[in-house]
N, C-alpha and C positions, 0 to 999 in steps of 0.2 A: 484288386477287388475293392469296390466301393463299400462304405460302411454298412449301408442298408442291405446290400446283397450278402455281405458277410454275416450280418445278424441273422438273416433268414437261414443261411447255411448252417451256422454253428448251433442254432437252437431248434433245428428240425427234430432232434430227439425228443423234445418236449413241447415245442410250440411252432407252428408255422405262421409267419406273419401275414397279415392281410395284404400288404403291399406286394409281397413276394409270391403269394399263391392265389390270391383272389378268394380265399376262404372267408366265411363269415367269422365274426368273433366267437360264435359258439363252436365252430370247427376248431378254432385255435385251442380252446380249453379241452375239447373232446380228444384231440390228438394227444394231449398231454396226459389226461387221465386214463385214456385207453393204454398208453404206453406203461403207465404206472401199474395198471391191472394185469397186463399181459407180459411185461418184461420182467418177470420174477427172477431175481438172481441170475441175471444174464452172465455175470462173471463171478468168480470166487472171491471171497473176502473173509475177514475174521468173523463176520456176522453170517456166514453161510448156513443155509438151511440143511435139512437132513439128506437131501439129494446129493449134496457135495460131500461124499465120503472120501476116504483116502484111496489113492491109486486109481482114481477115475480119470477118463481122458479130458483134456483141456483143448480148447481150440488153438490149432497151430496156424492154419491159413484158411481163407475162405474166398471163393470166386463168386462174383455176381455176373449173371449172364442174362442177355435179352434174347428173345426169340424173334429172329428176323430172317426173311428169305428162306423160311422152312427149316432153319437150323439154329442151334444155340450159339451165340457169339459172345465172347468175353467182353465185359465193360469195365469191371473193377475187380481188384483183389486186395485182401486185407492180411496183414501180418501181425502176429501177437507175440509179445515178450512178457515174461513173468519173473518175479523175484523168487527167492528160496521158499517163501511161504505160498507160492503159486497165486499171488496177487498180480494182476496185470500191471506192468510198468509202462509199456508203450504199445500203441496200435498204429501202424503205418498203413496208408491207403495208397495204392497205385491205380492209375486209370490207363486204359488202352488208347494209344494214339492211333486213330483211324487211318491217318495218311502215312505215318512212318511204320505202322504195324509193329510197334514195340510198347513196352510198358514204361511209364514215367511216374515219378513221385507226384502226389497230389497234396495230401495233408498228413499230419501225424499228431496223435494224442499222447501226452506225457502225464502220468498219474503219480500222485504222492498221497501219503496216508498219515493219519494221526498215530500217536503212540498206542492208542487203543484199537487200531486197525480200521477206523472209519476212513472213507474218502476224504482227503483234505483239500486237494486242488487238482484241477485238470487243465493243462495248458494245451492250446491248439496251435500247431505250427503249420505254416503254409510253405510250400516249396516254390522258390523264386527262379528256379532253373539252375542255380548253383549251390544254394544253401537253404537251410530251414530258418524261417523267420516266425517268431512268435507273434501271433496276431490277436489272440484272445485268451481269456482264462476264466474258469469258473471256481469260485471259492465257497467252500462249505463251512457253515458256522453252526456250532453245537452249543447247547445249554443243558447241563446236567445229563450228558450223553444222549440228548435227544436232538435230532436235526431241527435247527431253528430257522435257517434261511440258506438260500443259495444266491450268490451275487455273481453275475456274469459282466465281463468288461471287455471292450475292444481295446487293442493296443496299437498305437501308431507312433513310431519313434519312441520318445520317452514319456508320452502321454497315455494314460489309462483312463478310459471313459466308460463308466457303468451304463449298461443298457437294459439290464434285467434284474429285477428283484422278485424272488420267489420266497414267500414267507409262510411258515407253517404254524397252525394254532391247535392246541390240544385241549381236550375236555378236562376241566379241573377235577372231576369226580373219577371217571374211568381212566383218565390218562391217554385215551386213544386220540388219534388224529381226528379233529372235528372238521376243519377245512384248511385250504390254503388259498392264498391270493397271489396273483401275478401282476406286476407292473412292468410293462414293456415300453421302452422309449423307441418310437418308430423312426425318428429322423433327428437331424442335428438341432432342430428347433425345439427338441425335447417334448414333442407331442406324445402323450402317453396313451397306452391301451391298458385298461384296468379290467381284470378278470378274476373270477373266483370259482372254486369247486368245493362242494361239501360232500360228506360221506354218511351213510347209514350202515349199521352192522346188524348181523343176526346174533343169536345167542351164542354161537360158536366164535364170534369175533370176526367173521368174514364180511367183507364189503358186499352189500347187496343192492345199494343204490348210490350212484354218484349224480349230482346235479350241478350244472354249470350256469354261471351268471355273468353278465356284463354290467358295467356301470353306466347309467344314463347321464344326461346333462345335469340332472338334479342331484347327482352323486348318490343315487339309490341303486341297489343291486336288483337287476331285472333277470328272472329266470329265462333261460334260453333252451337248454337241452338237458335231457336226463337219460341215464343208462342203468338198466336193471340187470341183475346177474342171477341166474339159477345154476346151482352146482350140481355136479354128478354125485350119485349116491355114495361113491367110494371116496369122495373128497374129504380129507381130514385136516385141511389147513386151519390156521388160527390167525388172530390179529398179529401174533409175533412174526409169523411168515410174511404178512402183508407189510409190516413195518421194516423187517429185514430187507425186503424187496425195495421198499421206498428209499432207503438211504443208499442203495446201490444201483438205482435205476439208470443213472447217467454214466455208468462206467463202460458204455459200449457205443461205438460210432454210430451216430445218427439213429439211435434208438433200435439198432439191429439186435435181434435176439434169436435164440434157437429154441423150439418148443420143448425139447426134453429137459430144459433148464428149469422149468416151472414146477412148483410144488402144488399148484392149483389144478384141480380138474373141473373145468367148466362144462356145463351142459348146454346153456343157451344164454345169449345176451340180447337184449331188446333195447333199441334206441328210440327216443321220443324228442319231438321239438315242441316248444311251448307256443300254442296259438290261444291267446287269452280268451276265455278262462280255462281251457282244457289242454291236457297233454295229448299229442297225436303221434301215433306210431310212424317211424321213418325207415328203420332198418332192423335187421336181426342177424345174428350169427349163431349156427348150430354146430356143436363140436362132436366128433366121433373118435373113438380110440380102438386100438387093436387089442388082441387077447392079453397082451402084456401091459395094458393100460398106458400105452404110448400114443401120442397123437397120430391119428390116421389121416383125418382131413377135417377141415372146417369150411362151411358153406355160408356164404353171405346172401342175404335177400334185401331188396328194397321194397317199400310199401307204396304203391301207386294206385290211385282210383279204387281203393278198398281191396286190392289184391296184392299178395306177396309174389314178387318176381325175382327169379334167379339173378344174381348180380356178380358174384365172384366166388372163387374156391382156392383153398390152399391144400396141397397134397404133400405128404411126407413119406420118404423112403429111408431104409436103414441098411447098414452094412450087415455082413453075416452075423456079427454080434448084434442081437436084437435091440440093444439099448443105445447103439451108436448111430446118430443121425448121419445120413449120407446126402440127401438133397431135400430142399423145400422149394416147391414150384407154386407160383401164383398164376392163376388163370382168370379170365373174365368171360361172362356170358354175353352173347349178342343173338337176339332172336332165338334163344334157347340153345344155341350152339356154344361149346366151350372152346376158348382159344388161349393157349398158353402165352404168357407175356414175359414173366421174369423167373429165374431160378437161382438159388443159392446152393453152392456145392461145398461141403465141409470136409476139412482134414484135421486130424486130431493128433495130439501127443499125450502119452501116458507117463506119469511119474514112475521112476524106478520103484521096485518093491520095497527097497529099504529107505525110501525118501518119505519124510513126514511133512506134508504140506502145512501143518500147523506150527512148524518151527518158527520162532519170532524173527523178525528182521534183525540183520547184523548191525543196523544203525538204530540207536535208541533215541538220540536227539541231536539237534544242531541249533546254534544260536549265535548271536553277535552282541558285543558290548564294547564301547557305547553304540547306540543306534537310535537316532541319526548320529553321524560321526563326521569329523574333520580334524586332522587329515587322515587318521588311521583308525582301524577297529580291530578287535580280537575276536576271532571266530572260534567258538568252543563246540566240541562234539564228543559224543560218547558212543563207543562200540560195545556190542555184546559179545563179540569175539575178535580175535586178532585176524588181520588180513591186509591186502593191498588197498590203499586209499587214494582217491583223487578228489581234489576240490578245485572247481572252476567258477569264475565270475562271469556272468552274462548281463548284457544290457537288455532293455525292453524290446529291442529289435530281434532278440534271440541270438545276437552275435557274441562270441566268446571275447571277453575283454582281457582276461588274465587266467592263465593256468597257475593256480596258487600253490598246489601241492600234488606231488606224485611220490608215493613211497609206501612203506609197510608200517602199520601201527598196531600196537598191542591192544588187548581188550582193556576198556576203561575210558577215562576222561583225557582229552587232549585239547590243545589250543594251537592256533596258528594266526599270525598277524598279517593283515593286508594294509599296505600303505597308500591305497588309493591310486595306484599306477597301473598301466597296462603292460602287456608283455614286452613292449619296447621301452619301458621305463618312463613313459610320458604320463603326466597327471590326467586323470579322466575327469569329465565334467560333472557338475551337480546332477543329482537324479536318483532314481530307484534302480537298484541292481539285484540280481538273483544269484545267491550262492548255492551251488549244487554239489553235494557230497555223494560219492559213490563208493561202495565197498561190497565185495562178495555178491554181486548181482543185485544189490539193493541200492536205492537212492533216496535222498531226502533234501529238501531245499528250504531256504529261508530268505526273506527279503531284507535288504539293508538300504539306507538312504544316506548319500553323501551330500552334505549341506555346507556350502562355501559361502 
């Protein structure tokens, strides 16, 4: 996979690059901000909102199907793994081989968390036919427990190259998110795409307006698109809900969400594009709910020649339990006729009645000293409870270099030394390595640098 194609693939959950999709720069920002508004708490975390109570179902698998030849045909399926705190640890994606008629691995997301429960890093692995190769990663940076920035890098061999900087800026008085900026490098010549989105809130702290901008040749921000939101009368969300969603929004493959995960009840969204000096309507989405206030459908309209025209529709069905989502079907309108196009089918797992999803991770910390090092370093880690432990060293290709430790460890602090050799006893080369510690279904990683 070439670098530009990969960038488009890996960042589809927040941005779609111009070169990969043909979208305008305004579409790039709107895709990201709409994901931010609609992908509320797509997966559980330590910052979960009130809808993530105990013993609720969590996604186990999901199938994505396309409607072809008058039938639903499988295209992708997703598999989820969780730690003891019911935070996602991995998401594996398989695709349907149309010729062989079997399922093959495609990509895998590996998640790690800070000691306070925030997302720390997401690695993306690509399947090369025989093994998983790490091809990119997203690093989350916090300041005073607020998300400060996200940095995404592609990884080729032992080289990591940053291609995305997403920076968040907060109002000095209210402390709320004021705006964020995106710097996206489109190719190896480091040609950049600079974007911005700002937010306005109502008295309840809910986002009511988002405005996107692009940077012109004079390095001035030029307005491009605007999105306004009207909430359902029963909506009681606050800025805290929005922020909780903000720091967890990228925890799901390609921006996929499920509607019952949201704590927001929207009534209508209206989109505008900027045609100097006025804002002109371009689309709107209207939301409907069932008697249990679960999403029933939402209908999209496009604005053409002064008229609203039916454009698309999402429909949701539920299992016998009225709160458990069964299917999500996307359809489009053509000449007033509705045609199904894509469907997601959900399968769930429920924690046992005596399981507490708020139990802290069995791994409290992991580190290394000295770092950088030559020829050896001491890896230290702390466990919150006794259990089996494994420590492995990986290179930036995602290949295991050395199985450093297998065994049982008591609760508390421990150390183990790595001499910079692989499993065959050979010296490894200079570069960046990843140390992954696993215990009791939890995992945590740290980076070390061998400098010769």
